[in-house]
N, C-alpha and C positions, 0 to 999 in steps of 0.2 A: 532807359539809363538814368542813373542817378545825377543830379546837377551838382557841380562841385561848388563847395561852400569855401567860404573864407575861413582862414585860421581863427579869427576872432570870434565868429560864429560857433565853430568846433568847440573852442575853449569855453565859451558860454554854456554850451550844452552839456559839456563835461562837469563844469562847474556845479549846474543845476543838478545833474544826476548825483554827484559827489554829495551835495547838501542834502538830497532827499535821502540818500542811503545813509549817511550820517544821522539824521532826524529820526530814520527808523530805528537805527541801532540803539541810539541814545534813548528812545521811548521804551523799546523793548527791555534794555537793560535796567532802566528805572522802573518799570513794571516787575521786573523779576526780583531786583532789589526790595522793592515794598511788599512782595507777597513773601519773600523769606523773613523780612524783618516782622511781619505781623505773625508769621508762624513761630518764629523765636520768642516773640512776646507772649503768645499764647502758651507755649511749652514753659516759659518762665512762671507764668502765672500758675499754671496747672502744678509745677513743681513746689512753688511756694505753698499752695493749697495742701499737698500731700504731707509736706514737711510740717505744717501747722496740724494736721491730723495725726500724723506719727507723734508729735510732742504731747497731744492730749492723750493718745492711747497710753504712752510711757506713764503719764502722770495717773492715769487710771490704774494702770497695772501697779503702780507704787501704792496707791492707796489700798488697792485690793489685797496686795501682800501685806500692807501694814494691818488691814483687819483679819486676815487668816492667822498672822503672828500673834495678834492681841486676843483672838478668839481660841488659839491654842495653848495660851500660857495655862499653866497649873492653876493659878490663883483663880482665873476666869472659869475654869472647869469645875472648881470647887464650889464657886459661887453660883454656878448653872442650876437651874431649877430642875433640870433632867437629871441630875445627880440624885437630888431629893426623891424623884419620882421612881427611881429604880428600886427594885426590890432585893432584899438580902436573901442569900441562898437558903434553903430550907436545913441543910445539915452542914452546919459549920463544923469543920474538922481541921485538926490542927496537924494532921497527917501530911507528910511530905511524899515525894515521889519515891523516896529510897528509905528502907527502915532504919539505915544508921543516922538519917538526919532527925529522926523522932526523939533522939536522946537529949 
C-alpha cells in the first residue's frame, strides 16, 4: 500500500513535474523555431542568388540582342568582308520571271 502523503508534498511534486514539462516544451519549441528560421534564411539566400543570376542573364540577353541587331544592319552587311568574297553570277541576265516585265 502507498503511504499517504501530505497535500504540500503532492503540490511540490506536481509543480516539479509541471516545470519539467514546461521546460521540455519550451526547449522543443525553441529548437523547432531555430531550425525553421535557419531554413528560411537559407531559402532567402538561395532566392537572392537566383535573382542575381537572373539579372545577369537578362543583361547578357540584352547584349546579345544588341550584337545581333548590330550585325544584321545593312551597313554592317555591306561593310562585311564576306560580301566582297562572294562571287558574281556567271550569267547576269536582266530577264524577269514574266515576259511582260522585260519591257
